[in-house]
mmCIF file of the N, C-alpha and C atoms, coordinates in Angstrom:
data_MODEL
# 
_entry.id   MODEL 
# 
loop_
_atom_site.group_PDB 
_atom_site.id 
_atom_site.type_symbol 
_atom_site.label_atom_id 
_atom_site.label_alt_id 
_atom_site.label_comp_id 
_atom_site.label_asym_id 
_atom_site.label_entity_id 
_atom_site.label_seq_id 
_atom_site.pdbx_PDB_ins_code 
_atom_site.Cartn_x 
_atom_site.Cartn_y 
_atom_site.Cartn_z 
_atom_site.occupancy 
_atom_site.B_iso_or_equiv 
_atom_site.pdbx_formal_charge 
_atom_site.auth_seq_id 
_atom_site.auth_comp_id 
_atom_site.auth_asym_id 
_atom_site.auth_atom_id 
_atom_site.pdbx_PDB_model_num 
ATOM 1   N N  . MET A 1 1  ? -140.853 126.842 -68.844 1.00 0.00 ? 1  MET A N  1 
ATOM 2   C CA . MET A 1 1  ? -141.389 126.764 -70.179 1.00 0.00 ? 1  MET A CA 1 
ATOM 3   C C  . MET A 1 1  ? -142.140 125.448 -70.359 1.00 0.00 ? 1  MET A C  1 
ATOM 4   N N  . HIS A 1 2  ? -141.546 124.379 -69.855 1.00 0.00 ? 2  HIS A N  1 
ATOM 5   C CA . HIS A 1 2  ? -142.179 123.069 -69.990 1.00 0.00 ? 2  HIS A CA 1 
ATOM 6   C C  . HIS A 1 2  ? -143.540 123.064 -69.311 1.00 0.00 ? 2  HIS A C  1 
ATOM 7   N N  . ALA A 1 3  ? -143.620 123.606 -68.117 1.00 0.00 ? 3  ALA A N  1 
ATOM 8   C CA . ALA A 1 3  ? -144.891 123.636 -67.391 1.00 0.00 ? 3  ALA A CA 1 
ATOM 9   C C  . ALA A 1 3  ? -145.927 124.468 -68.132 1.00 0.00 ? 3  ALA A C  1 
ATOM 10  N N  . ALA A 1 4  ? -145.513 125.589 -68.674 1.00 0.00 ? 4  ALA A N  1 
ATOM 11  C CA . ALA A 1 4  ? -146.447 126.443 -69.418 1.00 0.00 ? 4  ALA A CA 1 
ATOM 12  C C  . ALA A 1 4  ? -147.021 125.695 -70.620 1.00 0.00 ? 4  ALA A C  1 
ATOM 13  N N  . LEU A 1 5  ? -146.181 124.927 -71.287 1.00 0.00 ? 5  LEU A N  1 
ATOM 14  C CA . LEU A 1 5  ? -146.646 124.179 -72.452 1.00 0.00 ? 5  LEU A CA 1 
ATOM 15  C C  . LEU A 1 5  ? -147.531 123.004 -72.067 1.00 0.00 ? 5  LEU A C  1 
ATOM 16  N N  . THR A 1 6  ? -147.141 122.279 -71.033 1.00 0.00 ? 6  THR A N  1 
ATOM 17  C CA . THR A 1 6  ? -147.927 121.098 -70.656 1.00 0.00 ? 6  THR A CA 1 
ATOM 18  C C  . THR A 1 6  ? -149.254 121.474 -70.019 1.00 0.00 ? 6  THR A C  1 
ATOM 19  N N  . GLU A 1 7  ? -149.316 122.630 -69.381 1.00 0.00 ? 7  GLU A N  1 
ATOM 20  C CA . GLU A 1 7  ? -150.557 123.066 -68.741 1.00 0.00 ? 7  GLU A CA 1 
ATOM 21  C C  . GLU A 1 7  ? -151.470 123.852 -69.673 1.00 0.00 ? 7  GLU A C  1 
ATOM 22  N N  . ALA A 1 8  ? -150.990 124.171 -70.848 1.00 0.00 ? 8  ALA A N  1 
ATOM 23  C CA . ALA A 1 8  ? -151.792 124.945 -71.804 1.00 0.00 ? 8  ALA A CA 1 
ATOM 24  C C  . ALA A 1 8  ? -153.002 124.125 -72.252 1.00 0.00 ? 8  ALA A C  1 
ATOM 25  N N  . GLN A 1 9  ? -154.133 124.773 -72.286 1.00 0.00 ? 9  GLN A N  1 
ATOM 26  C CA . GLN A 1 9  ? -155.379 124.138 -72.714 1.00 0.00 ? 9  GLN A CA 1 
ATOM 27  C C  . GLN A 1 9  ? -155.663 124.518 -74.168 1.00 0.00 ? 9  GLN A C  1 
ATOM 28  N N  . PRO A 1 10 ? -155.684 123.544 -75.066 1.00 0.00 ? 10 PRO A N  1 
ATOM 29  C CA . PRO A 1 10 ? -155.928 123.855 -76.481 1.00 0.00 ? 10 PRO A CA 1 
ATOM 30  C C  . PRO A 1 10 ? -157.199 124.669 -76.709 1.00 0.00 ? 10 PRO A C  1 
ATOM 31  N N  . ALA A 1 11 ? -158.248 124.387 -75.949 1.00 0.00 ? 11 ALA A N  1 
ATOM 32  C CA . ALA A 1 11 ? -159.497 125.133 -76.121 1.00 0.00 ? 11 ALA A CA 1 
ATOM 33  C C  . ALA A 1 11 ? -159.298 126.612 -75.803 1.00 0.00 ? 11 ALA A C  1 
ATOM 34  N N  . CYS A 1 12 ? -158.508 126.903 -74.787 1.00 0.00 ? 12 CYS A N  1 
ATOM 35  C CA . CYS A 1 12 ? -158.241 128.306 -74.428 1.00 0.00 ? 12 CYS A CA 1 
ATOM 36  C C  . CYS A 1 12 ? -157.326 128.980 -75.451 1.00 0.00 ? 12 CYS A C  1 
ATOM 37  N N  . LEU A 1 13 ? -156.396 128.220 -75.993 1.00 0.00 ? 13 LEU A N  1 
ATOM 38  C CA . LEU A 1 13 ? -155.472 128.779 -76.980 1.00 0.00 ? 13 LEU A CA 1 
ATOM 39  C C  . LEU A 1 13 ? -156.172 129.111 -78.291 1.00 0.00 ? 13 LEU A C  1 
ATOM 40  N N  . SER A 1 14 ? -157.242 128.402 -78.584 1.00 0.00 ? 14 SER A N  1 
ATOM 41  C CA . SER A 1 14 ? -157.905 128.588 -79.868 1.00 0.00 ? 14 SER A CA 1 
ATOM 42  C C  . SER A 1 14 ? -158.999 129.659 -79.860 1.00 0.00 ? 14 SER A C  1 
ATOM 43  N N  . VAL A 1 15 ? -159.330 130.191 -78.689 1.00 0.00 ? 15 VAL A N  1 
ATOM 44  C CA . VAL A 1 15 ? -160.363 131.233 -78.609 1.00 0.00 ? 15 VAL A CA 1 
ATOM 45  C C  . VAL A 1 15 ? -159.880 132.482 -79.337 1.00 0.00 ? 15 VAL A C  1 
ATOM 46  N N  . CYS A 1 16 ? -160.724 132.986 -80.222 1.00 0.00 ? 16 CYS A N  1 
ATOM 47  C CA . CYS A 1 16 ? -160.381 134.167 -81.012 1.00 0.00 ? 16 CYS A CA 1 
ATOM 48  C C  . CYS A 1 16 ? -161.289 135.327 -80.611 1.00 0.00 ? 16 CYS A C  1 
ATOM 49  N N  . GLU A 1 17 ? -160.677 136.441 -80.233 1.00 0.00 ? 17 GLU A N  1 
ATOM 50  C CA . GLU A 1 17 ? -161.411 137.652 -79.851 1.00 0.00 ? 17 GLU A CA 1 
ATOM 51  C C  . GLU A 1 17 ? -160.893 138.821 -80.676 1.00 0.00 ? 17 GLU A C  1 
ATOM 52  N N  . ALA A 1 18 ? -161.746 139.369 -81.500 1.00 0.00 ? 18 ALA A N  1 
ATOM 53  C CA . ALA A 1 18 ? -161.396 140.522 -82.342 1.00 0.00 ? 18 ALA A CA 1 
ATOM 54  C C  . ALA A 1 18 ? -160.150 140.237 -83.184 1.00 0.00 ? 18 ALA A C  1 
ATOM 55  N N  . GLY A 1 19 ? -160.072 139.004 -83.719 1.00 0.00 ? 19 GLY A N  1 
ATOM 56  C CA . GLY A 1 19 ? -158.949 138.650 -84.583 1.00 0.00 ? 19 GLY A CA 1 
ATOM 57  C C  . GLY A 1 19 ? -157.671 138.307 -83.845 1.00 0.00 ? 19 GLY A C  1 
ATOM 58  N N  . ARG A 1 20 ? -157.742 138.221 -82.536 1.00 0.00 ? 20 ARG A N  1 
ATOM 59  C CA . ARG A 1 20 ? -156.550 137.894 -81.735 1.00 0.00 ? 20 ARG A CA 1 
ATOM 60  C C  . ARG A 1 20 ? -156.842 136.665 -80.904 1.00 0.00 ? 20 ARG A C  1 
ATOM 61  N N  . ARG A 1 21 ? -155.823 135.965 -80.518 1.00 0.00 ? 21 ARG A N  1 
ATOM 62  C CA . ARG A 1 21 ? -155.951 134.800 -79.652 1.00 0.00 ? 21 ARG A CA 1 
ATOM 63  C C  . ARG A 1 21 ? -155.225 135.101 -78.341 1.00 0.00 ? 21 ARG A C  1 
ATOM 64  N N  . PRO A 1 22 ? -155.948 135.687 -77.367 1.00 0.00 ? 22 PRO A N  1 
ATOM 65  C CA . PRO A 1 22 ? -155.301 136.126 -76.124 1.00 0.00 ? 22 PRO A CA 1 
ATOM 66  C C  . PRO A 1 22 ? -154.614 134.995 -75.354 1.00 0.00 ? 22 PRO A C  1 
ATOM 67  N N  . GLY A 1 23 ? -155.206 133.804 -75.348 1.00 0.00 ? 23 GLY A N  1 
ATOM 68  C CA . GLY A 1 23 ? -154.575 132.684 -74.649 1.00 0.00 ? 23 GLY A CA 1 
ATOM 69  C C  . GLY A 1 23 ? -153.250 132.302 -75.275 1.00 0.00 ? 23 GLY A C  1 
ATOM 70  N N  . LEU A 1 24 ? -153.219 132.278 -76.595 1.00 0.00 ? 24 LEU A N  1 
ATOM 71  C CA . LEU A 1 24 ? -151.991 131.951 -77.318 1.00 0.00 ? 24 LEU A CA 1 
ATOM 72  C C  . LEU A 1 24 ? -150.948 133.051 -77.146 1.00 0.00 ? 24 LEU A C  1 
ATOM 73  N N  . LEU A 1 25 ? -151.400 134.296 -77.175 1.00 0.00 ? 25 LEU A N  1 
ATOM 74  C CA . LEU A 1 25 ? -150.475 135.415 -76.958 1.00 0.00 ? 25 LEU A CA 1 
ATOM 75  C C  . LEU A 1 25 ? -149.864 135.361 -75.560 1.00 0.00 ? 25 LEU A C  1 
ATOM 76  N N  . ASP A 1 26 ? -150.679 135.053 -74.559 1.00 0.00 ? 26 ASP A N  1 
ATOM 77  C CA . ASP A 1 26 ? -150.163 134.933 -73.192 1.00 0.00 ? 26 ASP A CA 1 
ATOM 78  C C  . ASP A 1 26 ? -149.134 133.811 -73.094 1.00 0.00 ? 26 ASP A C  1 
ATOM 79  N N  . LEU A 1 27 ? -149.431 132.679 -73.711 1.00 0.00 ? 27 LEU A N  1 
ATOM 80  C CA . LEU A 1 27 ? -148.503 131.546 -73.682 1.00 0.00 ? 27 LEU A CA 1 
ATOM 81  C C  . LEU A 1 27 ? -147.182 131.898 -74.358 1.00 0.00 ? 27 LEU A C  1 
ATOM 82  N N  . THR A 1 28 ? -147.253 132.498 -75.539 1.00 0.00 ? 28 THR A N  1 
ATOM 83  C CA . THR A 1 28 ? -146.011 132.840 -76.237 1.00 0.00 ? 28 THR A CA 1 
ATOM 84  C C  . THR A 1 28 ? -145.229 133.930 -75.506 1.00 0.00 ? 28 THR A C  1 
ATOM 85  N N  . ASP A 1 29 ? -145.930 134.862 -74.863 1.00 0.00 ? 29 ASP A N  1 
ATOM 86  C CA . ASP A 1 29 ? -145.237 135.875 -74.057 1.00 0.00 ? 29 ASP A CA 1 
ATOM 87  C C  . ASP A 1 29 ? -144.531 135.235 -72.865 1.00 0.00 ? 29 ASP A C  1 
ATOM 88  N N  . THR A 1 30 ? -145.192 134.284 -72.229 1.00 0.00 ? 30 THR A N  1 
ATOM 89  C CA . THR A 1 30 ? -144.598 133.576 -71.092 1.00 0.00 ? 30 THR A CA 1 
ATOM 90  C C  . THR A 1 30 ? -143.351 132.817 -71.528 1.00 0.00 ? 30 THR A C  1 
ATOM 91  N N  . ILE A 1 31 ? -143.453 132.088 -72.625 1.00 0.00 ? 31 ILE A N  1 
ATOM 92  C CA . ILE A 1 31 ? -142.309 131.316 -73.125 1.00 0.00 ? 31 ILE A CA 1 
ATOM 93  C C  . ILE A 1 31 ? -141.175 132.251 -73.535 1.00 0.00 ? 31 ILE A C  1 
ATOM 94  N N  . ARG A 1 32 ? -141.498 133.342 -74.190 1.00 0.00 ? 32 ARG A N  1 
ATOM 95  C CA . ARG A 1 32 ? -140.472 134.313 -74.607 1.00 0.00 ? 32 ARG A CA 1 
ATOM 96  C C  . ARG A 1 32 ? -139.745 134.877 -73.391 1.00 0.00 ? 32 ARG A C  1 
ATOM 97  N N  . HIS A 1 33 ? -140.496 135.276 -72.374 1.00 0.00 ? 33 HIS A N  1 
ATOM 98  C CA . HIS A 1 33 ? -139.894 135.839 -71.164 1.00 0.00 ? 33 HIS A CA 1 
ATOM 99  C C  . HIS A 1 33 ? -138.990 134.806 -70.480 1.00 0.00 ? 33 HIS A C  1 
ATOM 100 N N  . GLN A 1 34 ? -139.461 133.590 -70.364 1.00 0.00 ? 34 GLN A N  1 
ATOM 101 C CA . GLN A 1 34 ? -138.674 132.553 -69.711 1.00 0.00 ? 34 GLN A CA 1 
ATOM 102 C C  . GLN A 1 34 ? -137.445 132.178 -70.539 1.00 0.00 ? 34 GLN A C  1 
ATOM 103 N N  . ALA A 1 35 ? -137.560 132.203 -71.859 1.00 0.00 ? 35 ALA A N  1 
ATOM 104 C CA . ALA A 1 35 ? -136.411 131.924 -72.719 1.00 0.00 ? 35 ALA A CA 1 
ATOM 105 C C  . ALA A 1 35 ? -135.342 133.016 -72.574 1.00 0.00 ? 35 ALA A C  1 
ATOM 106 N N  . LEU A 1 36 ? -135.776 134.252 -72.445 1.00 0.00 ? 36 LEU A N  1 
ATOM 107 C CA . LEU A 1 36 ? -134.821 135.346 -72.226 1.00 0.00 ? 36 LEU A CA 1 
ATOM 108 C C  . LEU A 1 36 ? -134.110 135.197 -70.884 1.00 0.00 ? 36 LEU A C  1 
ATOM 109 N N  . MET A 1 37 ? -134.852 134.802 -69.864 1.00 0.00 ? 37 MET A N  1 
ATOM 110 C CA . MET A 1 37 ? -134.245 134.586 -68.550 1.00 0.00 ? 37 MET A CA 1 
ATOM 111 C C  . MET A 1 37 ? -133.254 133.427 -68.604 1.00 0.00 ? 37 MET A C  1 
ATOM 112 N N  . LEU A 1 38 ? -133.594 132.354 -69.308 1.00 0.00 ? 38 LEU A N  1 
ATOM 113 C CA . LEU A 1 38 ? -132.691 131.222 -69.473 1.00 0.00 ? 38 LEU A CA 1 
ATOM 114 C C  . LEU A 1 38 ? -131.434 131.643 -70.222 1.00 0.00 ? 38 LEU A C  1 
ATOM 115 N N  . SER A 1 39 ? -131.607 132.420 -71.263 1.00 0.00 ? 39 SER A N  1 
ATOM 116 C CA . SER A 1 39 ? -130.467 132.907 -72.034 1.00 0.00 ? 39 SER A CA 1 
ATOM 117 C C  . SER A 1 39 ? -129.527 133.735 -71.160 1.00 0.00 ? 39 SER A C  1 
ATOM 118 N N  . ASP A 1 40 ? -130.095 134.622 -70.350 1.00 0.00 ? 40 ASP A N  1 
ATOM 119 C CA . ASP A 1 40 ? -129.278 135.435 -69.446 1.00 0.00 ? 40 ASP A CA 1 
ATOM 120 C C  . ASP A 1 40 ? -128.537 134.576 -68.436 1.00 0.00 ? 40 ASP A C  1 
ATOM 121 N N  . ALA A 1 41 ? -129.216 133.572 -67.889 1.00 0.00 ? 41 ALA A N  1 
ATOM 122 C CA . ALA A 1 41 ? -128.579 132.689 -66.904 1.00 0.00 ? 41 ALA A CA 1 
ATOM 123 C C  . ALA A 1 41 ? -127.438 131.904 -67.535 1.00 0.00 ? 41 ALA A C  1 
ATOM 124 N N  . LEU A 1 42 ? -127.644 131.409 -68.749 1.00 0.00 ? 42 LEU A N  1 
ATOM 125 C CA . LEU A 1 42 ? -126.575 130.682 -69.435 1.00 0.00 ? 42 LEU A CA 1 
ATOM 126 C C  . LEU A 1 42 ? -125.396 131.598 -69.753 1.00 0.00 ? 42 LEU A C  1 
ATOM 127 N N  . ALA A 1 43 ? -125.691 132.799 -70.197 1.00 0.00 ? 43 ALA A N  1 
ATOM 128 C CA . ALA A 1 43 ? -124.619 133.748 -70.507 1.00 0.00 ? 43 ALA A CA 1 
ATOM 129 C C  . ALA A 1 43 ? -123.831 134.089 -69.250 1.00 0.00 ? 43 ALA A C  1 
ATOM 130 N N  . ASP A 1 44 ? -124.526 134.305 -68.138 1.00 0.00 ? 44 ASP A N  1 
ATOM 131 C CA . ASP A 1 44 ? -123.833 134.612 -66.881 1.00 0.00 ? 44 ASP A CA 1 
ATOM 132 C C  . ASP A 1 44 ? -122.973 133.447 -66.421 1.00 0.00 ? 44 ASP A C  1 
ATOM 133 N N  . ALA A 1 45 ? -123.476 132.238 -66.580 1.00 0.00 ? 45 ALA A N  1 
ATOM 134 C CA . ALA A 1 45 ? -122.759 131.063 -66.090 1.00 0.00 ? 45 ALA A CA 1 
ATOM 135 C C  . ALA A 1 45 ? -121.567 130.684 -66.965 1.00 0.00 ? 45 ALA A C  1 
ATOM 136 N N  . TYR A 1 46 ? -121.689 130.845 -68.276 1.00 0.00 ? 46 TYR A N  1 
ATOM 137 C CA . TYR A 1 46 ? -120.663 130.298 -69.165 1.00 0.00 ? 46 TYR A CA 1 
ATOM 138 C C  . TYR A 1 46 ? -119.867 131.316 -69.966 1.00 0.00 ? 46 TYR A C  1 
ATOM 139 N N  . PHE A 1 47 ? -120.383 132.522 -70.110 1.00 0.00 ? 47 PHE A N  1 
ATOM 140 C CA . PHE A 1 47 ? -119.714 133.460 -71.002 1.00 0.00 ? 47 PHE A CA 1 
ATOM 141 C C  . PHE A 1 47 ? -119.263 134.746 -70.319 1.00 0.00 ? 47 PHE A C  1 
ATOM 142 N N  . GLN A 1 48 ? -119.452 134.857 -69.031 1.00 0.00 ? 48 GLN A N  1 
ATOM 143 C CA . GLN A 1 48 ? -119.095 136.076 -68.324 1.00 0.00 ? 48 GLN A CA 1 
ATOM 144 C C  . GLN A 1 48 ? -117.597 136.369 -68.451 1.00 0.00 ? 48 GLN A C  1 
ATOM 145 N N  . HIS A 1 49 ? -116.754 135.363 -68.343 1.00 0.00 ? 49 HIS A N  1 
ATOM 146 C CA . HIS A 1 49 ? -115.314 135.578 -68.434 1.00 0.00 ? 49 HIS A CA 1 
ATOM 147 C C  . HIS A 1 49 ? -114.891 136.115 -69.799 1.00 0.00 ? 49 HIS A C  1 
ATOM 148 N N  . SER A 1 50 ? -115.511 135.619 -70.865 1.00 0.00 ? 50 SER A N  1 
ATOM 149 C CA . SER A 1 50 ? -115.115 136.082 -72.197 1.00 0.00 ? 50 SER A CA 1 
ATOM 150 C C  . SER A 1 50 ? -115.635 137.484 -72.484 1.00 0.00 ? 50 SER A C  1 
ATOM 151 N N  . SER A 1 51 ? -116.781 137.841 -71.910 1.00 0.00 ? 51 SER A N  1 
ATOM 152 C CA . SER A 1 51 ? -117.300 139.176 -72.175 1.00 0.00 ? 51 SER A CA 1 
ATOM 153 C C  . SER A 1 51 ? -116.434 140.234 -71.505 1.00 0.00 ? 51 SER A C  1 
ATOM 154 N N  . ARG A 1 52 ? -115.847 139.905 -70.356 1.00 0.00 ? 52 ARG A N  1 
ATOM 155 C CA . ARG A 1 52 ? -114.952 140.870 -69.704 1.00 0.00 ? 52 ARG A CA 1 
ATOM 156 C C  . ARG A 1 52 ? -113.723 141.118 -70.550 1.00 0.00 ? 52 ARG A C  1 
ATOM 157 N N  . ARG A 1 53 ? -113.162 140.054 -71.116 1.00 0.00 ? 53 ARG A N  1 
ATOM 158 C CA . ARG A 1 53 ? -111.991 140.214 -71.954 1.00 0.00 ? 53 ARG A CA 1 
ATOM 159 C C  . ARG A 1 53 ? -112.344 140.936 -73.247 1.00 0.00 ? 53 ARG A C  1 
ATOM 160 N N  . ARG A 1 54 ? -113.484 140.608 -73.810 1.00 0.00 ? 54 ARG A N  1 
ATOM 161 C CA . ARG A 1 54 ? -113.887 141.215 -75.078 1.00 0.00 ? 54 ARG A CA 1 
ATOM 162 C C  . ARG A 1 54 ? -114.102 142.716 -74.927 1.00 0.00 ? 54 ARG A C  1 
ATOM 163 N N  . THR A 1 55 ? -114.624 143.160 -73.776 1.00 0.00 ? 55 THR A N  1 
ATOM 164 C CA . THR A 1 55 ? -114.884 144.574 -73.577 1.00 0.00 ? 55 THR A CA 1 
ATOM 165 C C  . THR A 1 55 ? -113.661 145.316 -73.062 1.00 0.00 ? 55 THR A C  1 
ATOM 166 N N  . GLY A 1 56 ? -112.618 144.576 -72.719 1.00 0.00 ? 56 GLY A N  1 
ATOM 167 C CA . GLY A 1 56 ? -111.421 145.214 -72.197 1.00 0.00 ? 56 GLY A CA 1 
ATOM 168 C C  . GLY A 1 56 ? -111.445 145.413 -70.697 1.00 0.00 ? 56 GLY A C  1 
ATOM 169 N N  . ALA A 1 57 ? -112.488 144.972 -70.031 1.00 0.00 ? 57 ALA A N  1 
ATOM 170 C CA . ALA A 1 57 ? -112.600 145.166 -68.597 1.00 0.00 ? 57 ALA A CA 1 
ATOM 171 C C  . ALA A 1 57 ? -111.621 144.322 -67.807 1.00 0.00 ? 57 ALA A C  1 
ATOM 172 N N  . ALA A 1 58 ? -111.096 143.265 -68.416 1.00 0.00 ? 58 ALA A N  1 
ATOM 173 C CA . ALA A 1 58 ? -110.183 142.367 -67.708 1.00 0.00 ? 58 ALA A CA 1 
ATOM 174 C C  . ALA A 1 58 ? -108.755 142.942 -67.673 1.00 0.00 ? 58 ALA A C  1 
ATOM 175 N N  . GLY A 1 59 ? -108.503 143.973 -68.389 1.00 0.00 ? 59 GLY A N  1 
ATOM 176 C CA . GLY A 1 59 ? -107.181 144.564 -68.410 1.00 0.00 ? 59 GLY A CA 1 
ATOM 177 C C  . GLY A 1 59 ? -106.288 143.919 -69.466 1.00 0.00 ? 59 GLY A C  1 
ATOM 178 N N  . PRO A 1 60 ? -105.054 144.331 -69.562 1.00 0.00 ? 60 PRO A N  1 
ATOM 179 C CA . PRO A 1 60 ? -104.154 143.782 -70.578 1.00 0.00 ? 60 PRO A CA 1 
ATOM 180 C C  . PRO A 1 60 ? -103.830 142.318 -70.294 1.00 0.00 ? 60 PRO A C  1 
ATOM 181 N N  . SER A 1 61 ? -103.671 141.542 -71.354 1.00 0.00 ? 61 SER A N  1 
ATOM 182 C CA . SER A 1 61 ? -103.338 140.121 -71.211 1.00 0.00 ? 61 SER A CA 1 
ATOM 183 C C  . SER A 1 61 ? -101.857 139.938 -71.061 1.00 0.00 ? 61 SER A C  1 
# 
């Protein structure tokens, strides 16, 4: 995400085509996708144990 933001060119982000800003849309899509991947990685690393218990997959306590 950091690289996408630091490499973004303001001139490209501001180009408007048919009422849309394709450069800005691409940047926000990239950040959104990477944020979802980060969220999944954090959930797998820190919350996997609690989700098993919450769903009942861990068995009786």
